C-alpha positions as MATLAB code, in Angstrom:
seq = 'QYVENNKSADNDWFRLEPNADGTRWVPAAPARVTPRAGRPRCPRCHRRSRRWSGRCWYIHELLKYEFAIEFDIPVTYPGTAPEIAIPELDGKTAKMYRGGKICLDDHFRPLWARNVPKFGLAHLMALGLGPWLAVEIPDLIAKGLVQHKDK';
ca = [
     107.631  119.456  109.734;
     109.200  115.873  108.903;
     107.158  116.212  105.621;
     108.604  119.975  104.973;
     112.150  118.988  105.807;
     111.984  116.398  102.869;
     110.698  118.222  100.608;
     113.330  121.210  101.429;
     115.712  119.054  100.776;
     114.744  117.595   97.784;
     114.169  113.714   99.344;
     110.817  113.127   98.815;
     109.524  110.751   96.260;
     106.102  110.145   96.339;
     102.618  111.749   96.562;
      99.222  110.228   97.799;
      96.524  112.286   96.451;
      93.409  111.314   98.598;
      90.320  113.562   97.855;
      88.603  115.703  100.705;
      87.295  112.497  103.084;
      91.201  110.899  103.058;
      89.961  108.344  100.565;
      88.388  106.882   97.390;
      85.320  105.472   97.000;
      85.384  102.422   94.641;
      82.955   99.871   94.450;
      83.660   96.136   96.451;
      83.206   93.143   94.617;
      79.664   91.733   94.586;
      78.676   89.350   96.113;
      79.463   85.493   95.110;
      78.476   82.823   96.303;
      81.062   80.379   97.576;
      81.466   76.604   95.323;
      80.739   74.754   98.096;
      78.661   76.047  100.706;
      76.257   77.082   98.427;
      75.884   80.050  100.126;
      77.276   83.896  100.612;
      80.963   84.728  101.604;
      81.310   87.208  104.644;
      79.477   90.360  104.097;
      82.303   92.326  106.256;
      84.403   90.875  103.306;
      82.619   92.721  100.397;
      82.109   96.393  102.137;
      83.823   99.090  100.072;
      87.336   99.779   99.704;
      89.660  101.824   99.884;
      91.190  103.549   97.078;
      94.636  105.509   97.161;
      95.770  106.609   94.135;
      99.251  109.033   93.604;
     102.514  109.514   91.453;
     105.910  108.224   92.695;
     109.079  109.254   90.120;
     113.055  107.492   90.360;
     116.016  109.508   89.522;
     118.230  107.749   87.299;
     121.254  109.413   85.335;
     119.754  113.167   86.629;
     116.650  112.131   84.284;
     113.515  111.904   86.342;
     110.687  108.669   85.980;
     108.052  109.507   86.828;
     104.932  106.581   87.624;
     101.302  106.446   88.458;
     100.584  104.551   91.673;
      97.413  102.804   93.293;
      96.373  100.879   95.942;
      93.494   99.874   97.950;
      93.702   99.377  101.673;
      92.339   96.410  102.636;
      89.602   95.064  104.519;
      92.006   93.402  106.827;
      94.083   96.563  106.831;
      96.933   96.724  109.138;
      96.856   92.940  109.600;
      97.227   92.922  105.750;
      99.767   95.207  103.999;
      98.330   96.730  100.387;
      99.560   95.525   97.661;
     101.212   98.725   95.387;
     100.590   98.675   91.745;
     102.210  100.760   88.547;
      99.807  100.598   85.676;
     101.666  101.837   82.978;
     104.793   99.065   84.287;
     102.201   95.919   83.768;
     103.979   92.828   82.111;
     107.067   94.576   81.883;
     109.285   92.855   84.489;
     108.594   89.308   85.845;
     108.459   90.718   89.220;
     104.800   91.917   89.404;
     101.259   90.777   88.789;
      98.627   91.133   86.806;
      96.762   94.215   86.551;
     100.753   96.554   87.120;
     100.884   95.050   90.807;
     104.477   95.078   92.417;
     105.840   91.988   93.676;
     106.311   92.247   97.806;
     105.562   88.233   98.477;
     109.472   87.974   99.255;
     110.934   90.710  101.662;
     108.314   92.696  102.386;
     105.609   90.650  103.118;
     107.529   89.216  106.203;
     108.336   92.359  107.666;
     105.545   93.987  107.931;
     103.935   90.631  109.060;
     105.867   90.942  112.297;
     105.512   94.678  112.656;
     101.664   94.647  112.822;
      99.993   97.153  113.638;
     103.208   99.438  114.108;
     103.502   99.741  110.003;
     101.317  101.922  108.524;
     101.484  104.050  104.329;
     104.759  105.779  104.813;
     106.285  101.869  106.056;
     104.707  100.562  103.127;
     105.885  103.051  100.983;
     109.388  103.197  101.740;
     110.400   99.798  102.743;
     107.657   98.256   99.931;
     108.020  100.453   97.051;
     111.094  102.193   97.253;
     113.554   99.107   96.924;
     111.440   97.464   94.744;
     111.878  100.790   92.096;
     115.506  101.410   93.786;
     116.194   97.061   91.702;
     113.899   96.901   89.305;
     114.125  100.563   87.423;
     117.966  100.812   86.311;
     116.800   97.082   84.814;
     114.262   98.041   83.141;
     115.823  101.012   81.398;
     118.689   99.137   80.714;
     116.606   96.838   78.504;
     114.579   99.490   76.482;
     111.758   98.882   78.367;
     110.875  102.318   79.963;
     111.939  105.638   78.467;
     112.192  108.925   79.420;
     109.143  111.151   78.900;
     112.015  113.936   76.922;
     113.371  111.190   74.648;
];
């Protein structure tokens, strides 16, 4: 009902697209040998990761800017927050890591750590991605690094 109310009031700003099982499975990184110990890393860490993808949008000066998002749910979830990536903005702002992962370290990670295990994916989007979009997208538009699709 909450989702329906947001859609009817035009308050939705992201959509996640899992497959029928609720996850998108991708192979995890192969087990490596640790340099000091010379033995394989923990097999628990090399399980298959759960990748989610979707779209988010930001409206600036009555123009809708839409971006593809993706994130992996870490093995240590909910103790560790997922890292959201916006691949098409990779390298366009200083508040982003390699691969298009947005920087959530300063503000969101401490908030997540204080509220484990109460926080979930909706909190990640609302308290992590939302403020990042509100700060960075207008700046990128002003610098001319992001163009509207109709221009």
